[in-house]
C-alpha positions in Angstrom: 14.3 -22.3 15.1 15.2 -19.4 13.0 15.1 -19.9 9.2 18.0 -18.5 7.2 19.0 -19.0 3.6 22.5 -19.0 2.3 21.5 -16.3 -0.1 20.0 -14.2 2.7 23.2 -14.6 4.8 25.4 -13.7 1.8 23.3 -10.7 1.0 23.4 -9.5 4.6 27.2 -9.8 4.6 27.4 -7.7 1.4 25.1 -5.1 2.9 27.2 -4.9 6.0 30.4 -4.4 4.0 28.7 -1.8 1.8 27.6 0.1 4.9 24.0 -0.4 5.9 24.1 2.7 8.0 24.9 4.8 4.9 21.9 3.3 3.0 19.6 3.9 5.9 20.7 7.5 6.2 20.2 8.0 2.4 16.8 6.2 2.6 15.3 8.6 5.1 17.3 8.1 8.4 15.7 7.3 11.6 11.9 7.5 11.9 10.7 10.9 13.1 9.0 10.8 16.5 6.1 13.0 17.6 5.1 12.7 21.3 1.4 12.1 22.1 -0.4 11.5 25.3 -0.8 7.8 24.9 2.5 6.9 23.3 5.0 7.9 20.7 3.9 8.4 17.1 6.6 7.4 14.6 6.7 8.1 10.8 8.3 5.3 8.9 11.2 6.1 6.6 11.8 5.0 3.0 12.4 1.3 2.4 15.9 -0.2 2.7 18.2 0.0 -0.3 17.7 -3.6 -1.3 13.9 -3.6 -0.8 13.0 -4.8 -4.3 15.7 -7.5 -4.6 14.3 -10.3 -2.5 10.5 -10.1 -3.1 10.1 -13.4 -4.9 12.0 -15.6 -2.4 11.1 -13.7 0.8 9.1 -15.0 3.7 7.3 -12.5 6.0 9.0 -11.7 9.4 7.3 -13.5 12.3 7.8 -14.0 16.0 7.0 -16.9 18.4 5.0 -16.6 20.6 2.9 -14.5 18.3 2.6 -10.7 18.9 0.3 -8.2 17.3 1.6 -6.7 14.1 0.5 -4.4 11.2 1.9 -3.6 7.8 2.7 0.0 7.2 4.0 1.8 4.0 6.9 4.2 4.0 5.8 7.6 5.2 2.9 6.1 7.2 2.8 6.8 10.9 1.9 4.6 13.8 1.8 5.0 17.5 3.8 2.8 19.8 1.4 3.0 22.7 2.5 3.4 26.3 3.4 0.1 27.8 4.7 -1.5 24.6 8.0 -2.4 23.0 7.7 -1.8 19.2 9.9 -3.2 16.5 9.9 -2.3 12.8 11.3 -4.7 10.2 11.1 -4.5 6.4 8.9 -7.3 5.0 10.3 -8.1 1.6 7.3 -10.3 0.7 4.9 -7.4 1.0 7.1 -4.4 0.2 6.1 -2.7 3.5 7.3 -2.2 7.1 5.9 -4.8 9.5 5.4 -3.2 12.9 5.4 -5.6 15.9 3.9 -4.6 19.2 5.3 -6.6 22.1 2.8 -6.0 24.9 3.1 -9.2 26.9 6.3 -9.9 28.9 8.0 -12.9 27.1 11.0 -14.0 25.1 10.2 -13.8 21.4 12.0 -15.9 18.8 12.4 -14.0 15.5 12.1 -15.5 12.0 13.0 -13.8 8.8 14.1 -10.6 10.4 16.9 -9.3 8.2 18.7 -6.0 7.5 18.0 -2.7 9.1 14.9 -1.6 11.0 14.0 0.2 14.1 12.7 -0.2 17.6 11.1 1.9 20.4 10.8 1.0 24.0 7.7 2.7 25.3 7.1 0.3 28.2 6.4 1.4 31.7 7.4 0.1 35.1 10.6 -1.2 36.7 11.0 -4.3 34.5 10.8 -2.4 31.2 14.3 -3.0 29.9 14.3 -5.1 26.7 17.2 -7.4 25.8 18.3 -8.6 22.3 19.9 -12.0 22.0 21.9 -13.5 19.1 22.4 -17.1 18.0 22.5 -19.6 20.8 21.1 -17.1 23.3 24.2 -14.9 23.2 23.5 -11.5 24.8 23.7 -8.6 22.3 22.4 -5.5 24.2 19.9 -4.1 26.7 17.4 -1.5 25.6 16.2 0.7 28.4 12.9 2.8 28.2 13.2 5.5 25.6 13.3 9.0 26.9 10.3 10.9 25.3 10.3 12.0 22.6 13.1 9.6 21.5 10.9 7.7 19.1 12.7 4.9 17.4 16.4 3.8 17.2 17.9 2.0 14.2 18.8 -1.6 14.5 20.4 -4.2 12.2 18.1 -7.2 12.8 20.3 -9.8 11.1 22.3 -10.8 14.2 19.2 -10.6 16.5 17.6 -14.0 17.0 15.3 -13.2 19.9 14.0 -10.3 22.0 12.9 -10.4 25.7 10.9 -7.3 26.1 11.1 -7.1 29.9 12.7 -9.0 32.7 
């Protein structure tokens, strides 16, 4: 079950009204891609506009079942390797981006994924379309394989409660 706080939900509503897209653009826009032979290297942008406001009460983003993840600072680069679906979400508890690598076909429940972030679908094969679901399993959107060097696309993670990285 996804954990949400009333304060977090209220803050999300305020951000949506204030224009999350505007703050993401001002903070560094979409991560810059650079194609490589074994994947897409992505440089992470500046933190979200509210990055320092929730540190004390924040819990780290997580997924179930577990998936490999690393923490990266703004300006750092990472490679979303071929065969992976990668998702980047700001971790208010550490003040860094948490980069998840979904390399096993499964439906992943998201916990503490809030505000804006990014994703890149660098999977291979005929079942490589990822799907985002909202509360109660409501379909939100399909994410086909990214066309190189597409890199990462921005995403408001607040309404996303689960990701199925392939079908």
